[in-house]
C-alpha positions in Angstrom: 0.0 0.0 0.0 2.8 2.5 0.9 4.5 1.8 -2.5 1.2 2.5 -4.3 0.7 5.6 -2.3 4.2 6.9 -2.9 4.0 6.3 -6.6 0.6 8.1 -6.9 1.8 11.0 -4.8 4.9 11.4 -6.9 2.9 11.4 -10.1 0.5 14.0 -8.8 3.2 16.2 -7.4 5.1 16.0 -10.6 2.0 17.0 -12.5 1.8 20.3 -10.6 4.6 22.1 -12.6 2.9 20.9 -15.8 -0.4 22.4 -14.7 1.3 25.5 -13.6 2.7 26.1 -17.1 -0.9 26.9 -18.1 -1.0 29.8 -15.8 2.4 31.4 -16.6 0.6 34.8 -17.1 -0.6 34.8 -13.5 1.5 37.1 -11.3 3.3 35.6 -8.4 1.6 38.0 -6.1 -1.7 36.1 -6.6 -0.4 33.2 -4.5 -1.8 33.1 -0.9 -4.1 36.0 -1.7 -7.1 34.1 -0.4 -7.8 32.4 2.9 -10.7 30.0 3.6 -11.9 28.6 6.9 -13.7 25.3 7.1 -15.5 23.0 9.5 -15.3 19.3 8.8 -17.5 16.3 9.9 -16.8 12.7 9.1 -15.0 9.5 9.9 -11.9 11.4 11.2 -14.1 13.3 13.6 -14.9 17.0 13.8 -12.3 19.4 12.6 -11.2 22.8 11.6 -9.2 23.7 8.5 -7.5 26.7 6.9 -6.8 26.7 3.2 -5.2 28.8 0.5 -4.7 28.5 -3.2 -1.2 27.9 -4.6 -2.2 29.2 -8.0 -5.2 28.1 -10.1 -4.6 24.3 -9.8 -3.3 23.6 -6.3 -4.8 24.3 -2.9 -3.1 23.7 0.4 -5.1 22.8 3.5 -4.0 22.4 7.1 -6.0 21.7 10.2 -6.9 19.5 13.1 -9.4 16.6 13.6 -10.6 14.9 16.7 -13.0 12.0 17.1 -16.3 12.6 18.7 -16.5 11.0 22.1 -18.9 8.1 22.5 -18.6 5.3 25.0 -20.0 1.9 24.1 -19.7 -1.0 26.6 -18.3 -4.5 25.9 -18.7 -7.4 28.3 -16.6 -10.4 29.2 -17.9 -13.5 31.1 -15.9 -14.7 34.1 -14.7 -18.3 34.3 -12.2 -20.4 36.1 -9.3 -22.5 34.8 -7.4 -25.2 36.7 -3.8 -26.1 36.3 -4.7 -28.6 33.5 -6.3 -25.9 31.4 -9.9 -27.0 32.1 -12.5 -24.3 32.1 -15.5 -23.9 34.3 -18.2 -21.3 33.9 -20.5 -22.6 36.7 -20.8 -19.1 38.2 -23.1 -20.0 41.1 -20.4 -22.4 42.4 -17.7 -19.9 41.7 -19.5 -17.0 43.4 -20.2 -19.0 46.5 -16.5 -20.0 46.8 -15.3 -16.5 46.0 -17.6 -15.0 48.7 -16.3 -17.6 51.2 -12.6 -16.9 50.4 -12.7 -13.1 50.0 -16.0 -11.8 51.4 -16.9 -10.2 48.1 -20.2 -10.5 46.1 -19.2 -10.5 42.4 -20.9 -10.4 39.1 -20.5 -13.1 36.4 -19.1 -10.6 33.9 -16.8 -7.6 33.5 -18.0 -4.5 31.7 -15.5 -2.3 29.9 -16.2 1.1 28.5 -14.6 2.0 25.1 -13.4 5.5 24.4 -12.1 6.8 21.1 -8.9 8.9 21.5 -8.2 9.5 17.8 -6.9 13.0 16.9 -4.7 14.3 14.1 -3.1 17.4 12.6 -3.1 17.3 8.8 -1.5 18.9 5.8 -3.1 18.2 2.5 -2.7 19.4 -1.1 -5.6 19.4 -3.5 -4.9 19.2 -7.3 -7.6 20.4 -9.7 -6.6 18.9 -13.1 -9.8 20.1 -14.8 -10.0 23.6 -13.4 -10.2 25.3 -16.8 -13.1 23.0 -17.9 -16.5 24.7 -18.5 -18.5 21.8 -17.0 -18.9 20.2 -13.6 -15.5 18.5 -13.9 -13.9 21.7 -12.9 -14.8 21.1 -9.2 -13.2 17.7 -9.0 -9.9 17.4 -7.2 -7.4 14.8 -6.1 -5.7 15.0 -2.7 -2.3 13.9 -1.3 -0.9 14.6 2.1 -0.6 13.2 5.6 -2.3 13.1 9.0 -0.1 13.1 12.1 -1.3 12.7 15.6 -2.1 10.1 18.2 -0.7 6.6 17.9 -3.5 5.5 20.2 -6.9 5.1 18.4 -8.9 4.2 21.4 -8.9 2.6 24.8 -11.1 0.4 27.0 -11.2 0.2 30.7 -13.4 -1.5 33.2 -16.5 0.4 34.5 -16.6 1.7 38.0 -19.4 -0.8 38.8 -17.1 -3.6 38.0 -14.4 -2.6 40.5 -15.7 -4.8 43.3 -15.8 -7.9 41.0 -12.2 -7.2 39.9 -11.0 -6.6 43.4 -12.5 -9.9 44.5 -10.9 -11.7 41.6 -7.5 -10.2 42.4 -7.7 -11.3 46.0 -8.9 -14.8 45.1 -6.2 -15.3 42.5 -3.6 -14.2 45.1 -4.8 -16.9 47.4 -5.0 -19.4 44.5 -1.3 -18.7 43.6 -0.2 -19.4 47.2 -2.2 -22.6 47.3 -0.5 -23.8 44.1 3.0 -22.6 45.0 3.0 -23.6 48.6 4.3 -20.2 49.7 3.3 -18.8 53.0 0.4 -16.4 53.3 2.5 -14.1 55.5 5.7 -14.2 57.6 5.4 -12.8 61.1 8.1 -12.0 63.6 7.0 -13.9 66.7 8.6 -13.8 70.1 9.7 -17.2 71.5 8.3 -17.7 75.0 11.4 -19.7 76.1 14.4 -17.6 75.0 12.6 -14.3 74.5 14.0 -13.9 70.9 11.9 -12.9 67.9 11.9 -15.4 65.0 10.4 -15.1 61.4 7.5 -17.5 61.4 5.7 -18.3 58.1 1.9 -18.7 58.2 0.4 -21.0 55.6 -3.1 -21.4 54.3 -5.1 -24.3 55.7 -4.6 -27.5 53.7 -8.3 -28.0 53.1 -8.7 -24.4 51.9 -5.8 -25.0 49.5 -7.4 -28.1 48.1 -10.7 -26.2 47.5 -8.8 -23.4 45.8 -7.0 -25.8 43.5 -10.3 -27.5 42.7 -11.9 -24.2 41.7 -9.0 -23.0 39.6 -7.8 -19.5 38.7 -10.4 -16.8 37.8 -10.3 -14.6 34.8 -12.3 -13.2 31.9 -12.6 -15.9 29.2 -11.7 -13.9 26.1 -10.6 -16.4 23.5 -7.8 -18.9 22.6 -4.2 -18.3 21.6 -3.5 -18.4 17.9 0.0 -19.6 18.4 2.5 -20.3 21.1 3.3 -17.3 23.3 6.9 -17.1 24.5 8.6 -15.1 27.2 11.7 -13.0 26.6 13.9 -16.1 27.0 12.1 -18.0 24.3 10.2 -20.3 26.7 6.6 -21.2 25.8 4.3 -19.7 28.5 1.0 -20.3 26.7 0.4 -23.0 24.1 -1.5 -22.6 20.9 -5.2 -23.4 21.4 -5.2 -22.8 25.2 -7.7 -20.3 26.6 -6.6 -16.7 27.1 -7.9 -15.7 30.6 -7.6 -11.9 31.2 -7.0 -11.2 34.8 -7.0 -7.8 36.7 -3.7 -6.2 37.3 -2.2 -5.3 40.7 -4.5 -2.3 40.8 -7.6 -4.4 40.2 -8.3 -3.0 36.7 -8.4 -4.4 33.2 -7.5 -2.3 30.2 -7.0 -2.5 26.4 -5.5 0.0 24.0 -5.9 0.2 20.2 -2.7 1.5 18.5 -1.6 2.5 14.9 1.2 4.6 13.4 1.2 8.3 14.4 2.1 9.3 10.9 -0.6 8.4 8.4 -0.2 9.2 4.6 -3.4 10.2 2.9 -4.7 9.7 -0.7 -8.1 10.8 -1.8 -10.5 12.4 -4.2 -13.0 15.2 -3.6 -15.7 17.4 -5.1 -17.0 20.7 -4.1 -19.2 23.6 -5.1 -21.2 26.6 -3.9 -23.4 26.1 -0.9 -25.7 28.9 -2.0 -26.6 29.7 -5.6 -24.8 32.8 -7.0 -22.8 33.1 -3.7 -19.1 32.5 -4.0 -18.4 33.0 -0.3 -19.8 29.7 1.1 -19.0 26.3 -0.3 -19.6 22.6 0.6 -17.2 19.7 -0.3 -17.0 16.0 0.1 -13.8 14.1 0.5 -13.3 10.3 0.0 -10.0 8.7 0.7 -7.7 6.3 2.7 -5.4 6.8 5.6 -2.5 4.4 5.5 -1.9 3.8 9.2 0.6 0.9 9.0 -1.4 -2.2 8.5 -3.5 -4.1 11.2 -3.9 -2.0 14.3 -2.7 -3.5 17.6 -5.2 -4.1 20.4 -3.0 -4.6 23.5 -4.4 -5.5 26.9 -2.8 -4.4 30.2 -0.9 -7.8 30.4 0.7 -7.2 27.0 -1.5 -9.6 25.0 -2.3 -8.4 21.4 -5.9 -9.4 20.7 -5.6 -8.7 17.0 -2.5 -10.9 16.5 -2.3 -13.4 19.4 -5.9 -14.4 20.1 -8.7 -15.9 18.1 -12.3 -17.1 18.6 -12.9 -14.0 20.8 -16.3 -14.3 22.5 -19.4 -12.1 21.9 -19.5 -8.5 20.9 -15.8 -8.1 21.8 -14.9 -10.5 19.0 -17.0 -8.5 16.5 -15.2 -5.3 17.5 -11.7 -7.0 17.3 -12.5 -8.5 13.9 -13.7 -5.2 12.6 -10.7 -3.2 13.8 -8.3 -6.0 12.7 -9.7 -5.8 9.2 -9.0 -2.1 8.9 -5.5 -2.3 7.4 -6.2 1.2 6.0 -8.7 3.7 7.5 -11.5 4.9 5.3 -12.1 8.6 5.2 -15.4 10.2 4.3 -15.7 13.9 5.3 -18.1 16.7 4.6 -16.5 20.2 4.7 -18.4 23.5 5.0 -16.2 26.5 3.9 -16.4 30.2 4.1 -14.0 32.6 2.4 -12.4 35.1 4.7 -10.7 37.1 2.0 
């Protein structure tokens, strides 16, 4: 895609001197003698633009776009997984045990709120190859340029209502880890009644409690399964292909995900514009259709470093639909409507 974009951009930019030969009688003082101000609405958000003509055939536009804020929710179901990788979604049983172990009443799901964080500065050049035509083709233009802004497209974080569930899961998983590892729950400094000295004394979980924890398994949000083996920095396999990906809360009791793409995004498009009001050259309306090349498949990275778009498949529910949609956007479609007024 980048090679195609570079080739087309070069061809269009090389055509500018040829087009300019047709206006050799135009005085240099006519450059930048106009200034237009525009408001844009579309798939890149709401924006402001300033533009000026670079002769009869080329227009330069610069501005800023920001995505409109909306906050849809996505939901993950809670399940448990034992050391053998067996899943259980019997939440009544899980909830009873979780309340016994931690004292928390929890839900059988985790809600996350999604927030777009997409914003960009832009510099664009419109070329009007048919400017001298006497028909409607004169208002057609081709656009090259770039958007530059946030590498983060959007983020998702658990809702406030889900904080208690996540805190309960975090506490339970801590106890489960101690039951499996055999490590002490706490080490206390206790005074010996005979010699009066203080000694570090480990306090362990009750054996029967440990067995119940092991029987229940580790809690997490059952997101999907791994597409391939996941290795640590030393090359050791830590998650095998086909095993479930269980998203657990971090040490702060939260779950998060971030959608990322390249901050620099070349743009290639086509547009058409004209008067907004008949016989009035001050107000115009235009439509732009094009593509932002943002570096291939966006990454959707959770707080534990898992890339949902590259590492996980068979993602459950509406979350899977969102991930499939975002993963399919190797380029970002742009459709914007621009309302323009001439300042001078």
